C-alpha positions in Angstrom: -6.1 -9.4 -20.8 -8.5 -11.8 -19.5 -9.7 -12.2 -16.0 -10.0 -9.7 -12.9 -7.1 -7.5 -12.4 -6.4 -6.5 -8.5 -4.5 -4.0 -7.5 -3.1 -4.6 -4.1 -2.1 -1.9 -1.8 0.0 -3.3 1.5 1.6 -1.3 4.2 0.9 -0.6 7.7 -2.1 2.0 7.2 -0.7 3.4 10.5 -3.3 4.9 10.3 -4.9 5.1 6.8 -5.4 8.8 5.5 -7.1 10.3 2.4 -4.3 9.6 0.1 -4.6 5.7 0.4 -8.5 6.1 -0.2 -7.9 8.4 -3.0 -5.3 6.9 -5.3 -7.6 3.9 -4.8 -10.7 5.5 -6.2 -8.5 6.8 -9.3 -7.4 3.1 -10.1 -10.8 2.2 -10.5 -11.6 5.2 -12.2 -8.9 5.0 -14.7 -10.0 1.2 -15.2 -6.1 0.3 -14.2 -7.9 -2.5 -12.1 -11.3 -3.8 -11.2 -10.7 -4.0 -7.4 -8.5 -2.8 -4.9 -7.0 -5.0 -2.3 -6.2 -3.2 0.9 -3.5 -5.5 2.6 -2.4 -4.3 6.1 0.8 -5.8 7.2 1.7 -7.6 10.5 4.4 -6.3 12.7 7.6 -5.6 10.6 11.3 -5.6 10.7 11.9 -2.1 9.0 9.5 0.1 10.6 7.8 0.5 14.0 4.2 0.1 13.9 2.0 2.1 16.5 -1.8 0.6 16.4 -2.2 -3.2 16.9 -3.5 -4.9 13.7 -6.9 -5.3 15.0 -7.1 -1.2 15.1 -5.5 -1.1 11.8 -7.9 -3.5 9.9 -10.9 -1.5 11.9 -9.8 1.8 10.6 -9.1 0.2 7.1 -12.9 -1.2 7.2 -14.2 2.4 8.1 -12.7 4.1 5.4 -13.4 1.8 2.7 -17.1 0.6 3.4 -18.8 2.9 0.8 -16.8 1.1 -2.3 -17.8 -2.5 -2.5 -14.7 -2.9 -5.1 -12.4 -2.2 -2.1 -11.8 -5.1 -0.5 -9.9 -5.6 3.0 -7.7 -8.7 3.1 -6.2 -10.1 6.6 -4.2 -12.5 4.8 -0.6 -11.0 5.4 -1.7 -10.3 9.1 -2.6 -14.0 9.4 0.7 -15.0 7.8 2.2 -14.3 10.8 6.0 -13.2 10.2 6.3 -10.4 7.6 7.9 -12.1 4.4 7.8 -9.2 2.0 5.9 -8.3 -0.8 7.3 -10.6 -3.6 6.7 -13.4 -1.2 3.0 -12.3 -0.8 2.0 -11.6 -4.2 3.5 -15.0 -5.3 1.6 -16.7 -2.9 -1.8 -14.5 -4.0 -1.1 -15.7 -7.6 -0.6 -19.1 -6.6 -4.2 -19.2 -4.9 -5.7 -16.9 -7.2 -4.5 -18.0 -10.5 -7.4 -16.5 -12.6 -6.6 -13.0 -11.3 -4.3 -10.5 -12.4 -2.5 -8.5 -9.5 -0.5 -5.2 -9.7 1.3 -3.7 -6.9 0.0 -0.1 -6.1 3.0 1.5 -4.3 4.2 4.9 -3.7 7.0 6.9 -5.6 8.6 7.0 -2.4 9.3 3.1 -2.3 10.1 2.7 -5.9 13.7 3.1 -5.9 14.2 0.8 -3.1 12.3 -2.0 -4.5 15.2 -3.6 -6.3 16.8 -4.3 -2.4 13.4 -5.7 -0.7 13.8 -9.1 0.5 12.0 -11.8 2.5 13.5 -11.3 6.1 13.1 -14.9 7.3 15.8 -15.9 4.3 18.2 -13.2 3.9 21.7 -13.4 4.6 23.0 -10.3 2.9 22.4 -11.1 -0.7 19.3 -12.5 -1.4 17.1 -9.5 -2.7 13.9 -10.6 -4.4 12.8 -7.4 -5.4 14.2 -7.7 -8.9 12.0 -10.9 -9.3 8.9 -8.7 -8.4 9.8 -6.0 -11.0 10.1 -8.6 -13.6 7.0 -10.5 -12.7 4.3 -8.1 -11.3 3.3 -4.9 -13.2 3.3 -1.9 -10.8 1.2 0.9 -10.2 3.0 4.0 -8.9 1.4 6.8 -7.4 2.8 10.5 -6.7 4.4 11.0 -3.3 5.5 15.0 -2.3 9.1 15.4 -2.2 9.8 12.3 -4.2 10.2 11.7 -8.1 8.3 9.9 -10.3 9.9 7.1 -12.0 10.4 6.8 -15.7 8.5 4.2 -17.7 10.9 3.8 -20.4 13.7 3.4 -18.1 12.0 0.8 -16.1 10.8 -1.6 -19.5 14.4 -0.8 -20.8 15.3 -3.0 -17.7 13.1 -5.7 -18.8 10.5 -5.0 -16.0 6.8 -5.6 -16.2 4.8 -3.2 -17.2 4.1 0.2 -15.3 1.3 2.8 -14.6 1.9 5.9 -13.3 -0.6 8.0 -11.2 0.3 11.8 -10.3 -1.1 15.1 -11.1 -1.6 14.7 -14.8 -3.8 11.6 -13.5 -5.4 13.6 -11.1 -3.9 12.6 -8.1 -1.5 14.8 -5.8 0.0 13.0 -2.8 -0.2 15.4 -0.1 -0.6 13.1 3.2 1.6 10.4 5.3 0.9 8.6 8.2 4.0 10.0 9.9 2.7 13.4 9.5 -1.0 12.6 10.6 0.6 10.8 13.8 2.9 13.8 14.8 -0.6 15.9 14.6 -1.9 13.8 16.8 0.5 14.0 19.6 0.5 17.7 19.0 -3.4 17.9 19.3 -6.4 15.9 19.5 -8.0 17.8 17.0 -8.6 16.1 13.6 -5.5 16.4 11.1 -6.0 17.6 7.7 -6.1 14.1 5.1 -7.6 12.1 8.1 -11.1 11.1 7.5 -13.7 11.8 9.8 -14.8 8.2 11.1 -10.9 7.5 11.2 -10.7 10.2 13.5 -13.3 9.3 15.8 -12.3 5.9 15.9 -8.7 7.1 16.8 -9.8 9.3 19.7 -12.8 6.3 21.0 -9.5 4.2 21.1 -7.4 6.7 22.2 -4.6 5.8 19.8 -1.2 7.6 19.0 -0.5 8.9 22.2 3.2 8.0 22.7 
């Protein structure tokens, strides 16, 4: 395959934690991609986001500043309305035709992909997740408590290729943004899995005091 390969990691990053950064590093180490683009989402219909886009972007910058192949993108935030992964990846494909984009996603999200949608144009049956699965390769990483998908079953459905990142590849998903926020609500000491510089930013901005 010619051209640059980019792994796109979208999400709220509310806040970014160690697993986000670790799995991105392994993608580079395993040469699954040449760059990882971190793409924080705008406000979303499917979840409550606690920190502002500006704060989430700033925390990502702190967490990724030591690796030049980590690229921060505010394209989805600037898009305004949350349109879902397929619309956004299609936009990236159109605007960067020389790049091969792969979606980096947790095992907790994999089973739900066929029911992903564009919330601006959804009237009950207009799912577009199956198009994403057919047109874009996935990199699926382990999340605690969720089974990893089976590659053969995935390919037998006519979907594009998929790369798996779990214990065998040196990654063990342990943390979640939800758990980090819960810990910060109980105590203002640094939770496990939260980078020191991100924690210091949270304290300085007095974030996650519900």
